[in-house]
Every structure is written in structure tokens, then in C-alpha cells.
N, C-alpha and C positions, 0 to 999 in steps of 0.2 A: 841505738847508734854502737853497741858493742858487736852489733852477728852483720849490723852493714860494713862494717870494716874488716871483719873475718874472712866475708864473704868479698871485697874487694883482693883483700892484701895475703887470701892464707890460702887463696884455692889450690893455687900451688904449692901451697907446704903443706913437707910431709909431720904425718900424728898431729894437724892443727890437736883437733879436740884429746889426743893421746894421752899427750907428751903437757907438761907442766908449766910454771913459767917460774921466773924466778917469786920466794916468799913472800921475800923485802920491796919486790918493784909490783907484788900484788897488792899489797898488801898500800902501796902510793897509789896504784890507779885507784884503786877500793875509795880509798879518802879524798882523793883530791875528786871525785866521782861521788862526793858526798858531796865534799862544799864548793864548787861550783862545776858543773857540768856546762855550764851555758860556754865555757871557756877549755879543756882542757880540748889539744892537742893529743890524739891519741897517735899520731905519729913517732912521740916521744917513748911508745913501748913496744916489748918485740914481742908479736902476734900470739905466744904462746902465752902471753902474760898477758890478753886481751884476753883471749880465747880462755883461759882459764876464771877468768871472771866471771866473765860471761857466764858458766859450768857453774859457781858456787852463786850466781844468782839465784840461776834454775834451779840450784836443790836450795835455797834457805827457800822458795817463794810457800804461802800456805798449806796452798792445795798444787799439786802437780796436775803439768798439764793436761796430761790422758789422766786424768778423772778415775777414782776410785771407781765409782757409775761403771762410768762404760767401759772397767776392765775386760767382763767378759766378751767385752765387741771386739774393742781392739784383738785380742786375743783370736779371736773366730775371723773378722777380719787377714790378718797373716797365714792363717792359715790357709785359707781361701784361694789366695795369692800366688800363682807359677813359680816357678824359679827362673832364676833368669833364661839359660839358657831356653826354653820352651818359647821367649821372645829373636832368641835372635830367631830356630828356627822358625819358628809362625814368618819373621822379618825377610828372608828366605827364598822359603810361599808365597808371601805378596808379589816380591819384587821377580816374582819368573813369570808372571801376569804383564 
């Protein structure tokens, strides 16, 4: 619900995951979600508050999404990725045909 809201309403918001929301509003939203998630209206909250609650939820997970067991594989996969500049050059070459 939080991530969907961020995707729908915050795509063009600068610093959506970088900037924090109001501490009081974050506490209020977390309490509301813990109390009655079914009747929540996220439209009452600033997008930075919603993103901050989502980031806090990720931090509070007992195990990270990118598990410790697969950490080396994630690092290896990222090192094999090409820089975005390579992609634009390849796209230009493909469009020449």
C-alpha cells in the first residue's frame, strides 16, 4: 500500500526517498497503520511522510531483502553491469539498422 502510493503519487517528487517527512506525522501514520490499515487514507499525508514510513518498515525487517547469504552474488552481479553510457551507444547503433 505504501509503495504503491509512492509509485502513483511521488514519481515526479524530488528526493522522495532522500528527504524525510515530519517526525510527528510519521509517528501518526505508523500508529494509524498499526491500528486500522483497512480504513487508511494515505491522501491525508505528504508523500515524504509515506516514503519515510516505508523506509522505516524496510529497516525494521528482521532479515534484509538482499540477504546476507546472497550478498556476494549481488555484488558480483552489479560489477558485471555495464554503465548506462554503454547502453545509449548500443541503442544508437541498433537504431542505425
